[in-house]
Gaussian input, Z-matrix of N, CA and C with variables (Angstrom, degrees):
# hf/3-21g

backbone

0 1
 N
 C     1     B1
 C     2     B2     1     A1
 N     3     B3     2     A2     1     D1
 C     4     B4     3     A3     2     D2
 C     5     B5     4     A4     3     D3
 N     6     B6     5     A5     4     D4
 C     7     B7     6     A6     5     D5
 C     8     B8     7     A7     6     D6
 N     9     B9     8     A8     7     D7
 C    10    B10     9     A9     8     D8
 C    11    B11    10    A10     9     D9
 N    12    B12    11    A11    10    D10
 C    13    B13    12    A12    11    D11
 C    14    B14    13    A13    12    D12
 N    15    B15    14    A14    13    D13
 C    16    B16    15    A15    14    D14
 C    17    B17    16    A16    15    D15
 N    18    B18    17    A17    16    D16
 C    19    B19    18    A18    17    D17
 C    20    B20    19    A19    18    D18
 N    21    B21    20    A20    19    D19
 C    22    B22    21    A21    20    D20
 C    23    B23    22    A22    21    D21
 N    24    B24    23    A23    22    D22
 C    25    B25    24    A24    23    D23
 C    26    B26    25    A25    24    D24
 N    27    B27    26    A26    25    D25
 C    28    B28    27    A27    26    D26
 C    29    B29    28    A28    27    D27
 N    30    B30    29    A29    28    D28
 C    31    B31    30    A30    29    D29
 C    32    B32    31    A31    30    D30
 N    33    B33    32    A32    31    D31
 C    34    B34    33    A33    32    D32
 C    35    B35    34    A34    33    D33
 N    36    B36    35    A35    34    D34
 C    37    B37    36    A36    35    D35
 C    38    B38    37    A37    36    D36
 N    39    B39    38    A38    37    D37
 C    40    B40    39    A39    38    D38
 C    41    B41    40    A40    39    D39
 N    42    B42    41    A41    40    D40
 C    43    B43    42    A42    41    D41
 C    44    B44    43    A43    42    D42
 N    45    B45    44    A44    43    D43
 C    46    B46    45    A45    44    D44
 C    47    B47    46    A46    45    D45
 N    48    B48    47    A47    46    D46
 C    49    B49    48    A48    47    D47
 C    50    B50    49    A49    48    D48
 N    51    B51    50    A50    49    D49
 C    52    B52    51    A51    50    D50
 C    53    B53    52    A52    51    D51
 N    54    B54    53    A53    52    D52
 C    55    B55    54    A54    53    D53
 C    56    B56    55    A55    54    D54
 N    57    B57    56    A56    55    D55
 C    58    B58    57    A57    56    D56
 C    59    B59    58    A58    57    D57
 N    60    B60    59    A59    58    D58
 C    61    B61    60    A60    59    D59
 C    62    B62    61    A61    60    D60
 N    63    B63    62    A62    61    D61
 C    64    B64    63    A63    62    D62
 C    65    B65    64    A64    63    D63
 N    66    B66    65    A65    64    D64
 C    67    B67    66    A66    65    D65
 C    68    B68    67    A67    66    D66
 N    69    B69    68    A68    67    D67
 C    70    B70    69    A69    68    D68
 C    71    B71    70    A70    69    D69
 N    72    B72    71    A71    70    D70
 C    73    B73    72    A72    71    D71
 C    74    B74    73    A73    72    D72
 N    75    B75    74    A74    73    D73
 C    76    B76    75    A75    74    D74
 C    77    B77    76    A76    75    D75
 N    78    B78    77    A77    76    D76
 C    79    B79    78    A78    77    D77
 C    80    B80    79    A79    78    D78
 N    81    B81    80    A80    79    D79
 C    82    B82    81    A81    80    D80
 C    83    B83    82    A82    81    D81
 N    84    B84    83    A83    82    D82
 C    85    B85    84    A84    83    D83
 C    86    B86    85    A85    84    D84
 N    87    B87    86    A86    85    D85
 C    88    B88    87    A87    86    D86
 C    89    B89    88    A88    87    D87
 N    90    B90    89    A89    88    D88
 C    91    B91    90    A90    89    D89
 C    92    B92    91    A91    90    D90
 N    93    B93    92    A92    91    D91
 C    94    B94    93    A93    92    D92
 C    95    B95    94    A94    93    D93
 N    96    B96    95    A95    94    D94
 C    97    B97    96    A96    95    D95
 C    98    B98    97    A97    96    D96
 N    99    B99    98    A98    97    D97
 C   100   B100    99    A99    98    D98
 C   101   B101   100   A100    99    D99
 N   102   B102   101   A101   100   D100
 C   103   B103   102   A102   101   D101
 C   104   B104   103   A103   102   D102
 N   105   B105   104   A104   103   D103
 C   106   B106   105   A105   104   D104
 C   107   B107   106   A106   105   D105
 N   108   B108   107   A107   106   D106
 C   109   B109   108   A108   107   D107
 C   110   B110   109   A109   108   D108
 N   111   B111   110   A110   109   D109
 C   112   B112   111   A111   110   D110
 C   113   B113   112   A112   111   D111
 N   114   B114   113   A113   112   D112
 C   115   B115   114   A114   113   D113
 C   116   B116   115   A115   114   D114
 N   117   B117   116   A116   115   D115
 C   118   B118   117   A117   116   D116
 C   119   B119   118   A118   117   D117
 N   120   B120   119   A119   118   D118
 C   121   B121   120   A120   119   D119
 C   122   B122   121   A121   120   D120
 N   123   B123   122   A122   121   D121
 C   124   B124   123   A123   122   D122
 C   125   B125   124   A124   123   D123
 N   126   B126   125   A125   124   D124
 C   127   B127   126   A126   125   D125
 C   128   B128   127   A127   126   D126
 N   129   B129   128   A128   127   D127
 C   130   B130   129   A129   128   D128
 C   131   B131   130   A130   129   D129
 N   132   B132   131   A131   130   D130
 C   133   B133   132   A132   131   D131
 C   134   B134   133   A133   132   D132
 N   135   B135   134   A134   133   D133
 C   136   B136   135   A135   134   D134
 C   137   B137   136   A136   135   D135
 N   138   B138   137   A137   136   D136
 C   139   B139   138   A138   137   D137
 C   140   B140   139   A139   138   D138
 N   141   B141   140   A140   139   D139
 C   142   B142   141   A141   140   D140
 C   143   B143   142   A142   141   D141
 N   144   B144   143   A143   142   D142
 C   145   B145   144   A144   143   D143
 C   146   B146   145   A145   144   D144
 N   147   B147   146   A146   145   D145
 C   148   B148   147   A147   146   D146
 C   149   B149   148   A148   147   D147
 N   150   B150   149   A149   148   D148
 C   151   B151   150   A150   149   D149
 C   152   B152   151   A151   150   D150
 N   153   B153   152   A152   151   D151
 C   154   B154   153   A153   152   D152
 C   155   B155   154   A154   153   D153
 N   156   B156   155   A155   154   D154
 C   157   B157   156   A156   155   D155
 C   158   B158   157   A157   156   D156
 N   159   B159   158   A158   157   D157
 C   160   B160   159   A159   158   D158
 C   161   B161   160   A160   159   D159
 N   162   B162   161   A161   160   D160
 C   163   B163   162   A162   161   D161
 C   164   B164   163   A163   162   D162
 N   165   B165   164   A164   163   D163
 C   166   B166   165   A165   164   D164
 C   167   B167   166   A166   165   D165
 N   168   B168   167   A167   166   D166
 C   169   B169   168   A168   167   D167
 C   170   B170   169   A169   168   D168
 N   171   B171   170   A170   169   D169
 C   172   B172   171   A171   170   D170
 C   173   B173   172   A172   171   D171
 N   174   B174   173   A173   172   D172
 C   175   B175   174   A174   173   D173
 C   176   B176   175   A175   174   D174
 N   177   B177   176   A176   175   D175
 C   178   B178   177   A177   176   D176
 C   179   B179   178   A178   177   D177
 N   180   B180   179   A179   178   D178
 C   181   B181   180   A180   179   D179
 C   182   B182   181   A181   180   D180
 N   183   B183   182   A182   181   D181
 C   184   B184   183   A183   182   D182
 C   185   B185   184   A184   183   D183
 N   186   B186   185   A185   184   D184
 C   187   B187   186   A186   185   D185
 C   188   B188   187   A187   186   D186
 N   189   B189   188   A188   187   D187
 C   190   B190   189   A189   188   D188
 C   191   B191   190   A190   189   D189
 N   192   B192   191   A191   190   D190
 C   193   B193   192   A192   191   D191
 C   194   B194   193   A193   192   D192
 N   195   B195   194   A194   193   D193
 C   196   B196   195   A195   194   D194
 C   197   B197   196   A196   195   D195
 N   198   B198   197   A197   196   D196
 C   199   B199   198   A198   197   D197
 C   200   B200   199   A199   198   D198
 N   201   B201   200   A200   199   D199
 C   202   B202   201   A201   200   D200
 C   203   B203   202   A202   201   D201
 N   204   B204   203   A203   202   D202
 C   205   B205   204   A204   203   D203
 C   206   B206   205   A205   204   D204
 N   207   B207   206   A206   205   D205
 C   208   B208   207   A207   206   D206
 C   209   B209   208   A208   207   D207
 N   210   B210   209   A209   208   D208
 C   211   B211   210   A210   209   D209
 C   212   B212   211   A211   210   D210
 N   213   B213   212   A212   211   D211
 C   214   B214   213   A213   212   D212
 C   215   B215   214   A214   213   D213
 N   216   B216   215   A215   214   D214
 C   217   B217   216   A216   215   D215
 C   218   B218   217   A217   216   D216
 N   219   B219   218   A218   217   D217
 C   220   B220   219   A219   218   D218
 C   221   B221   220   A220   219   D219
 N   222   B222   221   A221   220   D220
 C   223   B223   222   A222   221   D221
 C   224   B224   223   A223   222   D222
 N   225   B225   224   A224   223   D223
 C   226   B226   225   A225   224   D224
 C   227   B227   226   A226   225   D225
 N   228   B228   227   A227   226   D226
 C   229   B229   228   A228   227   D227
 C   230   B230   229   A229   228   D228
 N   231   B231   230   A230   229   D229
 C   232   B232   231   A231   230   D230
 C   233   B233   232   A232   231   D231
 N   234   B234   233   A233   232   D232
 C   235   B235   234   A234   233   D233
 C   236   B236   235   A235   234   D234
 N   237   B237   236   A236   235   D235
 C   238   B238   237   A237   236   D236
 C   239   B239   238   A238   237   D237
 N   240   B240   239   A239   238   D238
 C   241   B241   240   A240   239   D239
 C   242   B242   241   A241   240   D240
 N   243   B243   242   A242   241   D241
 C   244   B244   243   A243   242   D242
 C   245   B245   244   A244   243   D243
 N   246   B246   245   A245   244   D244
 C   247   B247   246   A246   245   D245
 C   248   B248   247   A247   246   D246

   B1=1.3758
   B2=1.4970
   B3=1.3259
   B4=1.4690
   B5=1.5218
   B6=1.3258
   B7=1.4637
   B8=1.5209
   B9=1.3592
   B10=1.4610
   B11=1.5233
   B12=1.3355
   B13=1.4553
   B14=1.5211
   B15=1.3424
   B16=1.4474
   B17=1.5182
   B18=1.3370
   B19=1.4653
   B20=1.5252
   B21=1.3278
   B22=1.4678
   B23=1.5186
   B24=1.3168
   B25=1.4626
   B26=1.5239
   B27=1.3366
   B28=1.4578
   B29=1.5265
   B30=1.3271
   B31=1.4643
   B32=1.5273
   B33=1.3054
   B34=1.4577
   B35=1.5180
   B36=1.3344
   B37=1.4619
   B38=1.5251
   B39=1.3133
   B40=1.4624
   B41=1.5181
   B42=1.3001
   B43=1.4650
   B44=1.5202
   B45=1.3262
   B46=1.4511
   B47=1.5149
   B48=1.3348
   B49=1.4610
   B50=1.5282
   B51=1.3368
   B52=1.4653
   B53=1.5309
   B54=1.3362
   B55=1.4654
   B56=1.5245
   B57=1.3361
   B58=1.4508
   B59=1.5213
   B60=1.3254
   B61=1.4680
   B62=1.5265
   B63=1.3375
   B64=1.4622
   B65=1.5221
   B66=1.3231
   B67=1.4679
   B68=1.5267
   B69=1.3239
   B70=1.4560
   B71=1.5107
   B72=1.3202
   B73=1.4607
   B74=1.5227
   B75=1.3170
   B76=1.4632
   B77=1.5274
   B78=1.3210
   B79=1.4630
   B80=1.5133
   B81=1.3098
   B82=1.4636
   B83=1.5237
   B84=1.3250
   B85=1.4676
   B86=1.5201
   B87=1.3210
   B88=1.4656
   B89=1.5197
   B90=1.3065
   B91=1.4576
   B92=1.5192
   B93=1.3053
   B94=1.4596
   B95=1.5221
   B96=1.3122
   B97=1.4597
   B98=1.5243
   B99=1.3189
   B100=1.4629
   B101=1.5189
   B102=1.3117
   B103=1.4613
   B104=1.5213
   B105=1.2989
   B106=1.4654
   B107=1.5216
   B108=1.3237
   B109=1.4610
   B110=1.5253
   B111=1.3378
   B112=1.4664
   B113=1.5165
   B114=1.3303
   B115=1.4520
   B116=1.5268
   B117=1.3182
   B118=1.4592
   B119=1.5169
   B120=1.3173
   B121=1.4573
   B122=1.5266
   B123=1.3299
   B124=1.4579
   B125=1.5309
   B126=1.3282
   B127=1.4664
   B128=1.5236
   B129=1.3451
   B130=1.4586
   B131=1.5196
   B132=1.3268
   B133=1.4517
   B134=1.5141
   B135=1.3227
   B136=1.4622
   B137=1.5136
   B138=1.3247
   B139=1.4626
   B140=1.5148
   B141=1.3288
   B142=1.4522
   B143=1.5210
   B144=1.3314
   B145=1.4621
   B146=1.5344
   B147=1.3316
   B148=1.4661
   B149=1.5216
   B150=1.3281
   B151=1.4687
   B152=1.5190
   B153=1.3261
   B154=1.4676
   B155=1.5227
   B156=1.3106
   B157=1.4592
   B158=1.5380
   B159=1.3219
   B160=1.4696
   B161=1.5391
   B162=1.3334
   B163=1.4707
   B164=1.5210
   B165=1.3339
   B166=1.4644
   B167=1.5181
   B168=1.3193
   B169=1.4658
   B170=1.5257
   B171=1.3109
   B172=1.4611
   B173=1.5177
   B174=1.3386
   B175=1.4641
   B176=1.5231
   B177=1.3191
   B178=1.4603
   B179=1.5187
   B180=1.3195
   B181=1.4608
   B182=1.5203
   B183=1.3137
   B184=1.4649
   B185=1.5216
   B186=1.3326
   B187=1.4713
   B188=1.5157
   B189=1.3216
   B190=1.4682
   B191=1.5199
   B192=1.3254
   B193=1.4587
   B194=1.5240
   B195=1.3223
   B196=1.4639
   B197=1.5230
   B198=1.3094
   B199=1.4556
   B200=1.5276
   B201=1.3190
   B202=1.4594
   B203=1.5222
   B204=1.3018
   B205=1.4725
   B206=1.5254
   B207=1.3204
   B208=1.4648
   B209=1.5239
   B210=1.3041
   B211=1.4738
   B212=1.5292
   B213=1.3263
   B214=1.4587
   B215=1.5152
   B216=1.3212
   B217=1.4612
   B218=1.5184
   B219=1.3241
   B220=1.4549
   B221=1.5110
   B222=1.3374
   B223=1.4626
   B224=1.5184
   B225=1.3020
   B226=1.4541
   B227=1.5213
   B228=1.3065
   B229=1.4574
   B230=1.5192
   B231=1.3310
   B232=1.4740
   B233=1.5231
   B234=1.3454
   B235=1.4625
   B236=1.5192
   B237=1.3017
   B238=1.4550
   B239=1.5285
   B240=1.3399
   B241=1.4638
   B242=1.5199
   B243=1.3166
   B244=1.4591
   B245=1.5105
   B246=1.3445
   B247=1.4623
   B248=1.5097
   A1=121.74
   A2=121.29
   A3=120.18
   A4=110.24
   A5=116.04
   A6=121.62
   A7=112.22
   A8=116.99
   A9=121.31
   A10=108.96
   A11=115.84
   A12=121.04
   A13=110.53
   A14=116.89
   A15=121.49
   A16=110.69
   A17=116.32
   A18=122.28
   A19=112.13
   A20=115.24
   A21=123.71
   A22=113.92
   A23=117.82
   A24=122.01
   A25=109.33
   A26=116.10
   A27=120.94
   A28=106.64
   A29=116.39
   A30=121.66
   A31=109.47
   A32=115.56
   A33=122.16
   A34=108.94
   A35=115.86
   A36=121.22
   A37=109.00
   A38=116.79
   A39=122.51
   A40=112.12
   A41=116.27
   A42=123.13
   A43=106.42
   A44=116.19
   A45=119.72
   A46=112.34
   A47=115.69
   A48=120.53
   A49=112.35
   A50=118.07
   A51=120.64
   A52=111.35
   A53=116.80
   A54=122.41
   A55=111.94
   A56=117.31
   A57=121.24
   A58=114.58
   A59=117.64
   A60=121.60
   A61=108.85
   A62=116.41
   A63=122.03
   A64=110.07
   A65=116.02
   A66=121.99
   A67=109.55
   A68=115.86
   A69=121.87
   A70=114.77
   A71=118.39
   A72=120.63
   A73=110.67
   A74=115.28
   A75=122.01
   A76=108.25
   A77=115.67
   A78=121.95
   A79=110.06
   A80=115.71
   A81=122.37
   A82=108.09
   A83=116.29
   A84=121.72
   A85=106.08
   A86=117.40
   A87=119.55
   A88=111.65
   A89=113.95
   A90=122.12
   A91=107.24
   A92=116.28
   A93=121.03
   A94=110.02
   A95=114.61
   A96=121.61
   A97=107.59
   A98=116.16
   A99=120.15
   A100=110.91
   A101=114.59
   A102=122.25
   A103=106.66
   A104=117.35
   A105=120.64
   A106=111.59
   A107=116.56
   A108=121.21
   A109=113.10
   A110=117.71
   A111=119.32
   A112=112.06
   A113=114.04
   A114=122.10
   A115=108.13
   A116=117.27
   A117=121.29
   A118=109.23
   A119=116.88
   A120=122.79
   A121=108.23
   A122=116.65
   A123=121.94
   A124=109.54
   A125=116.01
   A126=121.04
   A127=109.88
   A128=116.42
   A129=120.13
   A130=112.91
   A131=116.95
   A132=120.39
   A133=111.14
   A134=115.08
   A135=120.24
   A136=109.91
   A137=115.06
   A138=119.74
   A139=109.51
   A140=115.10
   A141=123.29
   A142=108.06
   A143=117.73
   A144=122.19
   A145=109.22
   A146=115.57
   A147=122.09
   A148=112.52
   A149=116.57
   A150=122.54
   A151=107.76
   A152=117.21
   A153=120.38
   A154=110.86
   A155=115.21
   A156=125.08
   A157=106.50
   A158=119.03
   A159=119.67
   A160=114.80
   A161=118.43
   A162=119.37
   A163=114.12
   A164=118.52
   A165=121.08
   A166=110.13
   A167=115.68
   A168=120.01
   A169=109.96
   A170=114.73
   A171=122.87
   A172=106.82
   A173=116.43
   A174=120.81
   A175=110.28
   A176=114.93
   A177=122.41
   A178=106.79
   A179=116.43
   A180=119.76
   A181=106.84
   A182=116.27
   A183=121.64
   A184=112.76
   A185=116.75
   A186=120.43
   A187=108.63
   A188=115.52
   A189=119.92
   A190=107.93
   A191=115.35
   A192=121.05
   A193=110.98
   A194=115.93
   A195=122.62
   A196=107.21
   A197=117.03
   A198=121.91
   A199=111.23
   A200=115.32
   A201=122.09
   A202=107.13
   A203=116.75
   A204=122.00
   A205=110.04
   A206=116.09
   A207=121.92
   A208=112.82
   A209=118.60
   A210=121.24
   A211=111.76
   A212=117.78
   A213=121.37
   A214=112.99
   A215=115.78
   A216=122.40
   A217=108.99
   A218=116.07
   A219=120.34
   A220=109.37
   A221=114.53
   A222=120.64
   A223=108.98
   A224=114.91
   A225=120.60
   A226=109.69
   A227=117.64
   A228=121.77
   A229=111.66
   A230=117.75
   A231=120.36
   A232=113.64
   A233=118.07
   A234=120.32
   A235=109.54
   A236=115.80
   A237=120.08
   A238=112.14
   A239=118.15
   A240=121.84
   A241=109.29
   A242=117.32
   A243=122.70
   A244=110.58
   A245=116.15
   A246=121.42
   A247=110.39
   D1=-5.89
   D2=-178.83
   D3=-67.30
   D4=142.03
   D5=179.98
   D6=-110.17
   D7=-17.03
   D8=-178.46
   D9=-132.49
   D10=145.32
   D11=-174.46
   D12=-136.48
   D13=158.60
   D14=177.72
   D15=-144.35
   D16=-166.94
   D17=-178.70
   D18=-50.43
   D19=141.38
   D20=174.59
   D21=63.54
   D22=23.17
   D23=177.42
   D24=-96.76
   D25=136.77
   D26=172.42
   D27=-89.26
   D28=131.48
   D29=-177.65
   D30=-138.90
   D31=173.70
   D32=178.69
   D33=-121.45
   D34=143.39
   D35=177.24
   D36=-120.98
   D37=153.98
   D38=-178.45
   D39=-92.12
   D40=36.93
   D41=173.13
   D42=-132.05
   D43=147.01
   D44=-177.83
   D45=-147.13
   D46=-157.61
   D47=-175.96
   D48=-60.37
   D49=-29.86
   D50=176.74
   D51=-64.56
   D52=-20.79
   D53=178.92
   D54=-100.96
   D55=3.41
   D56=179.72
   D57=93.48
   D58=5.02
   D59=179.27
   D60=-78.06
   D61=129.23
   D62=-178.23
   D63=-131.02
   D64=152.82
   D65=176.67
   D66=-57.05
   D67=136.02
   D68=178.27
   D69=92.70
   D70=-11.86
   D71=178.42
   D72=-72.44
   D73=146.71
   D74=176.34
   D75=-110.84
   D76=140.73
   D77=178.94
   D78=-129.60
   D79=150.86
   D80=174.52
   D81=-94.40
   D82=137.80
   D83=173.59
   D84=-93.96
   D85=133.19
   D86=-174.66
   D87=-138.08
   D88=165.00
   D89=173.31
   D90=-125.81
   D91=142.05
   D92=-178.35
   D93=-106.23
   D94=131.11
   D95=177.30
   D96=-114.72
   D97=130.17
   D98=-178.98
   D99=-127.60
   D100=143.68
   D101=171.11
   D102=-125.47
   D103=-178.50
   D104=177.58
   D105=-64.85
   D106=-23.42
   D107=-172.92
   D108=-102.69
   D109=-36.63
   D110=-173.89
   D111=-148.63
   D112=169.66
   D113=178.21
   D114=-131.81
   D115=141.85
   D116=-179.63
   D117=-137.49
   D118=141.49
   D119=178.10
   D120=-113.56
   D121=126.09
   D122=-176.66
   D123=-118.26
   D124=118.53
   D125=177.41
   D126=-73.98
   D127=136.77
   D128=176.59
   D129=-138.20
   D130=11.37
   D131=177.97
   D132=-170.12
   D133=178.03
   D134=177.25
   D135=-149.38
   D136=156.88
   D137=178.52
   D138=-142.40
   D139=158.45
   D140=-178.79
   D141=-124.91
   D142=131.85
   D143=-179.20
   D144=-78.73
   D145=121.50
   D146=179.62
   D147=-94.88
   D148=-35.45
   D149=-176.94
   D150=-153.20
   D151=141.06
   D152=-179.02
   D153=-132.77
   D154=132.85
   D155=173.43
   D156=-110.51
   D157=175.64
   D158=-178.82
   D159=-57.23
   D160=-39.02
   D161=-174.33
   D162=-121.55
   D163=5.89
   D164=178.10
   D165=-157.32
   D166=168.14
   D167=-179.06
   D168=-149.73
   D169=155.59
   D170=174.04
   D171=-100.35
   D172=131.49
   D173=-177.10
   D174=-130.17
   D175=157.44
   D176=172.56
   D177=-111.53
   D178=125.41
   D179=176.00
   D180=-78.68
   D181=113.43
   D182=-174.71
   D183=-93.52
   D184=-19.06
   D185=177.39
   D186=-157.13
   D187=138.07
   D188=172.63
   D189=-148.25
   D190=116.30
   D191=178.30
   D192=-75.14
   D193=-17.30
   D194=174.70
   D195=-155.83
   D196=177.86
   D197=-177.61
   D198=-62.32
   D199=134.72
   D200=175.89
   D201=-98.85
   D202=124.13
   D203=-179.84
   D204=-88.36
   D205=156.90
   D206=-177.01
   D207=-55.11
   D208=-32.57
   D209=-179.30
   D210=-90.56
   D211=19.04
   D212=-178.23
   D213=-61.00
   D214=154.66
   D215=179.66
   D216=-104.79
   D217=148.34
   D218=177.46
   D219=-140.37
   D220=156.90
   D221=-178.87
   D222=-144.75
   D223=161.33
   D224=178.37
   D225=-56.03
   D226=133.38
   D227=-178.99
   D228=-68.08
   D229=-21.12
   D230=-176.45
   D231=-105.41
   D232=3.00
   D233=179.33
   D234=-152.68
   D235=-174.91
   D236=178.37
   D237=-99.60
   D238=16.04
   D239=178.68
   D240=-67.74
   D241=123.87
   D242=-177.94
   D243=-101.67
   D244=138.16
   D245=177.60
   D246=-120.60

């Protein structure tokens, strides 16, 4: 039931091995800002995959500059791939 998360929190995501998520991977948590002219993605946290199943995974939030909401977006820390 938690809706908001912060540093050192264990959480679950609705992506798993079927989506390419693997144990030990690090992801950036980001927020997207859009205007009529452009779109920008700003990272404000990070997470580490602790366990992965086919359609979900358990993660540890390793950094959060502000509260991470349950519907938060994350992407590969080493690329622009969005999950």
